[in-house]
C-alpha positions as CSV (number, residue, x, y, z in Angstrom):
1,M,0.2,-0.4,-0.2
2,K,1.1,3.4,-0.7
3,P,1.2,5.9,2.2
4,S,-0.2,8.8,-0.6
5,L,-3.5,7.2,-0.1
6,A,-4.0,7.6,3.5
7,W,-1.6,10.3,4.1
8,P,-1.1,12.3,1.1
9,P,1.9,14.4,2.5
10,C,0.7,17.9,1.7
11,R,-0.5,20.5,3.9
12,T,-4.3,20.6,2.2
13,D,-4.5,17.6,3.1
14,A,-3.1,18.0,6.8
15,L,-5.7,21.1,7.4
16,Q,-8.5,18.8,5.9
17,R,-8.0,16.1,8.3
18,L,-7.5,18.3,11.4
19,Q,-10.8,20.2,10.8
20,A,-12.5,16.7,10.3
21,F,-11.0,15.4,13.5
22,V,-11.1,18.3,15.7
23,P,-15.2,18.1,16.6
24,K,-14.1,14.5,18.3
25,S,-11.0,15.9,19.7
26,G,-12.7,16.4,23.2
27,R,-14.8,14.1,25.4
28,S,-15.1,11.2,22.8
29,Y,-11.3,11.5,22.1
30,A,-10.6,11.0,25.9
31,A,-13.1,8.5,26.1
32,L,-12.3,6.2,23.0
33,R,-8.5,6.9,22.2
34,N,-7.2,3.7,23.7
35,Y,-9.1,1.8,21.2
36,V,-7.5,0.0,18.5
37,P,-9.4,-0.4,15.4
38,E,-8.7,-3.0,13.1
39,Y,-6.7,-2.0,10.4
40,Q,-8.4,-1.2,7.2
41,Q,-6.0,-1.8,4.2
42,L,-6.6,0.4,1.6
43,Q,-7.4,-0.2,-2.5
44,S,-7.0,2.7,-4.6
45,N,-10.2,4.0,-4.4
46,E,-10.7,4.2,-0.7
47,S,-10.7,6.3,2.1
48,V,-9.8,6.2,5.1
49,K,-12.4,5.5,8.3
50,P,-13.1,7.4,11.1
51,S,-10.6,7.1,13.4
52,P,-10.7,7.3,17.2
53,V,-7.3,9.4,17.3
54,S,-6.5,12.4,15.0
55,R,-3.7,10.7,12.7
56,L,-2.0,13.6,12.1
57,S,1.5,12.6,13.5
58,P,2.8,12.2,10.3
59,Y,2.2,16.6,9.7
60,L,3.3,17.2,12.9
61,R,6.3,15.5,12.8
62,H,7.5,17.5,9.2
63,R,5.8,20.2,10.4
64,I,3.6,20.5,7.5
65,L,1.0,21.0,10.5
66,L,2.2,23.2,13.2
67,E,1.9,22.1,16.9
68,H,0.3,25.5,18.0
69,E,-2.3,25.6,15.2
70,V,-3.5,21.8,16.2
71,A,-3.7,22.9,20.2
72,L,-5.7,26.4,18.9
73,A,-8.2,24.8,17.0
74,V,-8.9,21.8,19.2
75,L,-9.0,24.9,22.6
76,N,-11.4,26.9,20.5
77,A,-13.4,24.3,20.4
78,H,-13.4,22.4,23.6
79,G,-11.3,24.5,25.9
80,P,-8.7,23.6,27.9
81,S,-10.7,21.5,30.6
82,Q,-12.6,18.8,27.7
83,G,-9.7,19.5,25.5
84,Q,-7.2,18.6,28.0
85,K,-6.3,14.3,27.0
86,F,-5.4,15.7,23.1
87,L,-3.8,18.8,24.5
88,Q,-1.5,16.5,26.7
89,E,-0.7,14.0,23.9
90,L,-0.1,16.7,22.0
91,L,2.7,18.0,24.5
92,W,4.1,15.2,25.2
93,R,5.6,14.8,21.3
94,S,7.6,18.4,22.4
95,Y,8.5,17.1,25.8
96,W,10.6,14.2,24.2
97,K,11.6,16.7,21.9
98,G,13.0,18.6,24.7
99,Y,14.4,16.2,26.8
100,L,16.1,15.0,23.7
101,Q,17.3,17.6,22.8
102,Q,19.2,18.5,26.2
103,R,20.7,15.1,26.8
104,P,21.9,14.2,23.4
105,Q,24.3,11.5,24.3
106,I,21.0,9.2,24.9
107,W,20.5,9.8,20.7
108,R,24.3,8.8,20.1
109,D,24.0,5.8,22.8
110,Y,21.1,4.1,20.6
111,L,23.0,4.4,17.4
112,T,25.7,2.8,18.9
113,G,23.4,0.2,21.1
114,C,21.9,-0.6,17.3
115,E,25.5,-1.3,16.1
116,H,26.5,-3.6,18.6
117,A,23.3,-5.1,19.6
118,Q,23.0,-6.7,15.9
119,R,26.7,-7.8,16.4
120,G,25.8,-9.5,19.6
121,L,23.0,-11.6,18.6
122,N,23.4,-15.3,18.4
123,L,22.0,-17.9,16.3
124,E,18.6,-18.3,18.1
125,Q,18.2,-14.4,18.2
126,G,19.1,-13.8,15.0
127,E,16.1,-15.8,14.1
128,L,13.9,-14.5,16.3
129,Y,14.4,-11.0,15.2
130,R,14.2,-12.0,11.5
131,R,10.8,-13.4,12.0
132,A,9.8,-10.4,14.7
133,V,10.5,-7.8,11.4
134,Q,8.9,-10.0,8.9
135,A,5.4,-10.4,11.1
136,Q,6.3,-14.1,11.5
137,T,6.8,-14.8,15.2
138,G,3.6,-16.9,15.4
139,L,2.6,-14.2,18.1
140,T,-1.0,-13.5,16.3
141,C,-1.1,-9.7,17.8
142,F,2.4,-8.9,17.0
143,D,2.8,-10.3,13.8
144,A,-0.5,-8.0,13.1
145,W,1.0,-5.3,14.2
146,A,4.4,-5.7,12.7
147,S,2.2,-6.7,9.1
148,E,0.3,-2.9,9.7
149,L,3.3,-1.0,10.4
150,I,5.2,-2.6,7.4
151,Q,2.5,-1.7,5.0
152,S,0.9,1.3,5.7
153,G,3.7,3.6,8.0
154,Y,1.2,3.7,10.8
155,L,0.6,2.4,14.5
156,H,-1.6,3.2,16.9
157,N,0.2,4.4,19.9
158,H,-0.9,1.2,22.0
159,A,-0.6,-1.0,20.3
160,R,3.5,0.8,19.8
161,M,3.5,0.4,23.8
162,W,2.1,-3.4,23.4
163,F,4.9,-4.1,20.5
164,A,7.6,-2.7,22.3
165,S,7.0,-4.8,25.3
166,I,6.0,-7.8,23.9
167,W,9.7,-7.5,22.2
168,I,11.4,-6.5,24.9
169,F,9.7,-8.8,27.4
170,T,8.0,-11.7,25.6
171,L,10.6,-12.3,22.5
172,R,14.1,-10.7,24.4
173,L,15.3,-9.0,21.8
174,P,17.2,-5.9,21.9
175,W,15.3,-2.5,22.4
176,Q,17.4,-0.6,20.7
177,L,16.7,-2.8,17.5
178,G,13.0,-2.7,18.0
179,A,13.1,1.4,18.4
180,Q,15.1,1.1,14.8
181,F,12.6,-1.2,13.5
182,F,9.7,1.2,14.1
183,L,12.1,4.5,12.9
184,D,12.6,2.3,9.8
185,H,9.2,2.2,9.4
186,L,7.2,4.5,10.5
187,L,5.9,7.8,8.5
188,D,5.9,9.8,12.0
189,G,9.4,8.4,12.8
190,C,10.4,11.2,15.3
191,P,13.9,9.9,16.9
192,A,13.3,12.0,20.0
193,S,9.9,10.2,21.0
194,N,10.6,7.0,19.5
195,T,13.8,6.7,21.6
196,L,12.3,7.8,24.5
197,S,9.4,5.8,24.4
198,W,11.1,2.9,23.8
199,R,13.5,3.3,26.9
200,W,10.0,4.2,29.3
201,V,8.6,0.9,28.2
202,A,11.8,-1.1,28.5
203,G,12.0,0.7,32.4
204,L,15.4,3.1,31.5
205,H,13.6,5.9,31.1
206,T,12.1,7.0,34.4
207,Q,13.6,4.4,37.3
208,G,11.5,1.8,38.7
209,K,8.6,2.3,35.7
210,H,8.0,0.3,32.7
211,Y,5.5,-0.9,30.7
212,V,4.2,-4.3,30.9
213,A,1.5,-5.6,28.0
214,R,-1.1,-7.7,29.6
215,A,-3.4,-10.2,27.2
216,D,-6.7,-8.7,29.3
217,N,-5.4,-4.9,28.3
218,I,-5.2,-6.3,24.9
219,A,-8.5,-7.9,24.3
220,K,-10.1,-4.6,26.2
221,Y,-8.9,-2.1,23.6
222,T,-8.7,-4.7,20.5
223,D,-12.6,-5.5,21.1
224,G,-11.5,-9.1,21.9
225,R,-10.2,-9.3,18.4
226,F,-6.5,-10.5,20.0
227,A,-6.7,-12.4,23.2
228,P,-3.1,-13.6,23.9
229,Y,-3.6,-15.2,27.5
230,G,-1.1,-17.4,28.4
231,E,1.2,-16.0,25.6
232,L,3.4,-12.9,27.3
233,N,5.4,-12.1,30.2
234,E,3.3,-10.7,32.5
235,R,5.6,-10.6,35.2
236,A,8.9,-9.3,33.2
237,Q,10.9,-6.9,35.6
238,A,12.7,-3.9,34.3
239,L,15.9,-3.4,32.3
240,P,18.5,-2.8,34.7
241,L,19.4,0.8,34.3
242,D,21.8,1.8,31.6
243,K,23.6,5.0,32.9
244,A,22.4,8.0,34.2
245,Y,22.0,11.1,31.6
246,Q,22.6,15.1,33.2
247,S,20.9,18.0,31.2
248,E,23.3,19.9,29.1
249,P,22.0,23.6,28.3
250,V,20.6,24.5,25.0
251,T,21.6,27.9,23.7
252,F,18.0,29.6,22.3
253,A,19.7,33.2,21.7
254,L,18.7,34.3,18.4
255,S,21.3,35.8,16.3
256,E,19.9,38.9,13.8
257,P,21.7,39.1,10.6
258,V,22.6,42.2,9.4
259,S,20.6,44.2,6.4
260,G,22.6,44.0,3.3
261,G,22.4,44.4,-0.3
262,K,23.4,41.0,-2.7
263,D,26.6,40.7,-1.2
264,N,24.7,39.9,1.8
265,E,22.1,37.5,0.8
266,A,22.2,34.2,3.0
267,L,21.1,30.7,2.0
268,L,18.2,29.1,3.8
269,L,18.7,25.8,4.7
270,V,15.8,23.7,5.3
271,T,15.1,20.0,6.5
272,E,12.7,17.1,7.1
273,D,12.3,18.6,10.8
274,D,10.4,21.7,9.6
275,L,9.7,21.7,5.5
276,Y,7.2,24.1,5.3
277,L,8.5,26.9,7.4
278,Q,4.7,28.1,8.3
279,E,4.5,31.3,10.4
280,F,8.2,31.4,11.0
281,P,10.0,34.7,11.6
282,L,12.8,34.7,9.2
283,P,14.3,37.4,7.6
284,W,13.1,37.0,4.1
285,H,13.9,39.8,2.6
286,Q,17.3,38.6,3.1
287,I,17.4,35.4,1.5
288,G,19.0,34.0,-1.1
289,E,19.4,30.3,-2.1
290,V,17.1,27.8,-0.5
291,V,17.8,24.5,-0.3
292,L,16.0,21.3,1.4
293,V,18.5,19.0,2.8
294,R,18.2,15.1,3.0
295,S,19.4,13.0,5.5
296,D,20.5,9.4,5.2
297,W,17.1,7.5,4.0
298,S,19.0,4.0,3.2
299,R,17.8,2.1,6.1
300,L,14.1,4.2,5.4
301,S,11.1,1.7,4.0
302,A,9.4,2.2,0.5
303,P,6.6,3.6,2.3
304,V,8.7,6.1,4.5
305,A,11.0,7.2,1.8
306,E,8.4,8.0,-0.7
307,F,6.2,10.0,2.4
308,K,9.4,12.0,2.5
309,A,10.1,12.8,-1.0
310,S,6.8,14.0,-1.7
311,A,6.9,16.4,1.7
312,F,9.9,17.5,0.4
313,E,8.5,18.1,-3.3
314,G,5.6,19.5,-1.4
315,G,7.8,21.7,0.9
316,A,10.2,23.0,-1.9
317,T,7.0,24.1,-4.0
318,H,5.5,26.1,-1.5
319,L,8.7,28.0,-0.9
320,S,9.2,28.7,-4.6
321,R,5.7,30.3,-4.4
322,Q,6.8,32.0,-1.2
323,L,10.2,33.6,-2.7
324,G,9.6,33.3,-6.3
325,R,12.8,31.2,-7.1
326,P,13.8,27.9,-7.4
327,V,14.5,25.8,-4.1
328,E,16.9,23.0,-4.8
329,V,16.5,19.5,-3.3
330,I,20.2,18.0,-2.0
331,D,21.5,15.1,-0.4
332,A,23.7,16.2,2.8
333,N,26.5,14.9,1.8
334,Q,26.2,17.6,-0.8
335,L,25.5,20.9,1.4
336,T,29.4,21.5,1.9
337,Q,30.1,22.1,-1.7
338,K,26.6,23.8,-2.5
339,I,27.6,26.6,0.0
340,I,31.0,27.0,-1.1
341,A,29.5,26.8,-5.1
342,T,27.2,30.0,-4.2
343,G,29.8,31.9,-2.5
344,S,26.8,33.1,0.5
345,N,29.0,33.6,3.8
346,R,26.1,33.2,5.6
347,V,23.8,30.2,6.2
348,I,20.3,30.5,8.0
349,H,18.7,27.6,9.3
350,C,15.4,26.2,11.0
351,Q,17.5,24.7,14.1
352,Q,17.3,21.1,13.7
353,G,16.6,18.6,17.1
354,V,18.7,15.7,17.8
355,G,18.1,13.0,15.1
356,P,19.0,12.5,11.8
357,A,18.6,15.6,10.4
358,L,20.9,17.2,12.9
359,D,23.1,14.3,12.0
360,G,23.4,15.0,8.6
361,V,24.3,19.2,8.5
362,G,25.4,19.5,11.8
363,A,29.5,18.6,10.3
364,P,29.6,20.2,7.2
365,L,27.8,23.3,8.9
366,S,30.7,23.3,11.8
367,Q,33.4,22.8,9.5
368,L,32.1,25.8,7.3
369,Q,31.8,27.9,10.3
370,Q,35.5,27.4,11.2
371,H,36.4,28.9,8.1
372,G,34.3,31.9,8.3
373,V,30.9,31.3,7.3
374,E,27.9,32.3,9.7
375,I,25.8,30.0,10.4
376,I,22.7,31.3,12.4
377,G,20.5,28.7,13.6
378,Q,16.6,29.9,14.4
379,W,14.4,28.3,17.1
380,R,10.3,28.4,17.0
381,D,8.8,29.8,19.7
382,W,7.0,26.6,20.7
383,D,9.9,24.9,21.0
384,R,11.7,27.4,23.1
385,V,9.1,28.0,25.2
386,L,8.2,23.9,25.8
387,W,11.7,22.9,26.3
388,L,12.7,25.8,28.8
389,L,9.5,24.2,30.8
390,E,10.8,20.9,30.4
391,K,13.9,22.0,31.8
392,G,12.6,22.9,34.5
393,A,10.2,20.4,35.1
394,A,13.0,18.2,35.6
395,Q,14.7,20.3,37.6
396,T,11.8,20.2,40.4
397,G,10.5,16.6,40.0
């Protein structure tokens, strides 16, 4: 199934989906959000059936939709009380992003852990891992969710928690490889939400807390489609804490580009973390060339790569119309040469969160900065405010 059938990666579709969901984002969402509907494999002439959850996450991940416009739509329709449960879920995404931004070593250790875990699998574990990622474990519920994820690029959040718990505690496979499997196949694959959620399930995020999937809970919230009684490890203990991560300061100060003529025009760099730059306070009159930079997509499933490619195309078209000039899409390994070729001595970019986008552009930007190119990273107010709140909560909690 092509993701474009269910999630056309464009802002028009995202806004229509938001409009359709808002009436259900209050009490209805709070009452029904944990129920996991049966997977509907779409044909080319079918549309997505109504869902109790928003299914906006692929758009939020790439900021085709903005968090604050979603929050405002829900608040205007239901007020803070009735809209509270959905707003809490929306804010969790920002919490995870802020938490990882202030503890980037977690991401680096995850990447290293994936390599070590893959090499460390014995023959039996390797075979079980192969069957898990091919939806062939023999656990009916788990295989159904794996198949849905592979085919559609999406999985209900409750099913993600069950899946992660079964992966870690029943199959006893390394959590890093499960998190990698998700990131490879999720249209909304957020490095922060994904990595930290898997660590939370395993008991590595909050000491003394882990998540164990229970057959009765699965049966209840799948309306009896799955009832894996006697098949799960429901007495599992949390994984031992690996290490403590200290918060690192994040600099939110904005560097304002100086005004100038042609010689002072800046190159604007855009990544998958913020493709449309909607309502972004940039000095547009000072922008010269614009490039959209792809990170390494070599591991991504075909549906995810297709979604991102289409989203990049839409972002490029949107920015080209806004600026009245062509916008180029390049790979991260082409960035240094591109900036040198333009002769620009300034680069403005929407600051990336910890993850693949930053991994792709971080080293080239650092090298260019060392050679006299001014690198100006701009943050969204939403991130600056909420990440500072997260820091305060972590210090007081």
